[in-house]
Each structure stands twice: as C-alpha cells, then as structure tokens.
N, C-alpha and C positions, 0 to 999 in steps of 0.2 A: 091223453097226452097233454102236458102242461106247456103253455106258451112262455117263452123266455122274454122278460122285459129288457134284456140286454141287446137283443137283436136290433131294434130301431135305434138305440143309442149308438151301437157300433156302426151302423150304416151312416148316421149323421156325422160321426167322428171321422169315418173314412172319407166322406164327401168333403168335409172341412179340410182334411189333410191334403187331399188332391188339389183343392182350390188354392190353399195357401202355398203349396209348392209351385203351382203355375204362376203365382204372383211374386215369386222369389226375386229379391233385389239383386241376385247374381246375374240376372239376364242383362246382357249388354245393352246399354243405351246407344242410340245412333250417335256416332262420333261426329263432332263438328270439325270442319276443315280447319287446319291450322291457319292463324292469321298471316296474311302476306303483306309485304312491303312496309314492315315496321322499321322506321328509321330513327325514331327518338325513344319510343317506348321499348322496354326489353323484349327481345325476340321470343322469349318464353311466356309472354303475357297471356293470361287466360282470356277467354271471351268475356267473362264476368268483369275482369279488371278493365279491359278495353271499354266495355259498355259503361262502366262507372265513370271513367274519364270523359267519355263522349257526352254523358248526361251532364257532367259538370260544365263542359263547354257550352252545351245548349242553354243551360241556366245562366251562365256568366255572360253570354253574348246575346241571349234572347233569339237564337236562331234554330233552324231545323237541320237535319242531316245533310240536305242538299246544299247547304251553304258552303260546305267543304268537299262534299262527295258528288260524283256524277252518276247518272243513271246507267245501267248496264246496256250495252249495245244490243245484246241478245234479247233482253226483256226490259223495256223502259220502265216497267212498274217496280223493278228491283234496282238496288243500288250496287255499283261496282266499287266496293270498299277499298280495293287495292289500287285502283287507278289514281294517277297523279294529274288527271285531266282538268282539275279545278285549281286555279291559282291560290285560293284561300287555304288549301290543304298545306302547301309549302309555307305560307305565312303562319299558319297555326304551329307548324313544326318549329319555325324560327322563334315564335313566342314561347313555346315550351322550353327550348334551349335557354332563352334569355331568363325565363322564370326560374329554371333549375339553377342557373348561375347566381341569380339574386338570392335565392333561398339558401344556397351553400355559403355565400359570402356575407350576407347582411341579415335579412329578416324574412320571415315567411310571408310570401305574397301568393295570390292566386289570380286567375284570369279576372275574377270578379273585382279584385282590388282596383283595377283600372277601368274595366268595361262596364261594370255595374248594370248588367242586363242589356247593354247596347252593342251593336255590331262594331262600332268604332270606340276606342278607348276615350274616356273623358280627358280633355286637355287642360281643363281648369276646374276648380271646385264648383259644384252646382250651388247656385244661390237659392234662397228660400223661394224666390219667384219662379225659378225654372224647375224646381223639384216636382 
C-alpha cells in the first residue's frame, strides 16, 4: 500500500481554514455605549472623534481629564464622562462655542492659540524673559 503525500497537506490546510474562520472579522466587536450629554459636539460624534478633541484640549491647556470631568460615584477610579459636576466642563463648552464663532466669522483659532499649554489663557504676549 502506497502512502499519500497529500494527506498531511490536506490536514494542515483544514486546520488553517478552521483557524482563519474562527478569527473572522465578521465577529461583532463589543459595542461602545453611545456618548451622552453632548451639548456642543454633534450628537453622532464617534468615540474616536471625541477622544481626538479631548486630546487637543489636554495639550492646549496642559491638563488631564479630571480638570473638566468628575470621578464616578460608583467607582472613583473611573470617570463619569457625562456628568456636569465640574464647572470647567461648562466653561470648556462656552470656549468651544466662542471658538466656533470666531472660526466661522474671522480666522482659524484653536484652544492653543490663547492657552499655549496653560490652564488660563495668556492675557498678554509672553516676553523673552517669561518664556
């Protein structure tokens, strides 16, 4: 009786096919909860878009998330992103509205234009001695 060389090859191909099917991209990813309490950003903003804006804020103001957001009452190690419990969050919304108006009517500005990495916007130009 002759042994077939195709047997082991077919077995490897079958194992590979089963493995690839189990890694199929059609499997549903866990769905993120829809963002809540958006008052300035579009209601259909994705988490990626929101994260991008928040990273810009962090850089422009030199702050961390807890500058505008409060800790969750249920788990203080997590943030309650939807809460309006921190006054800086409403200030940030007002600044976003103001920036949007300036950008539509005059010239493109960002948070960094005035804040330059500081919590409070600069009220006068920095001199060489204060830079």
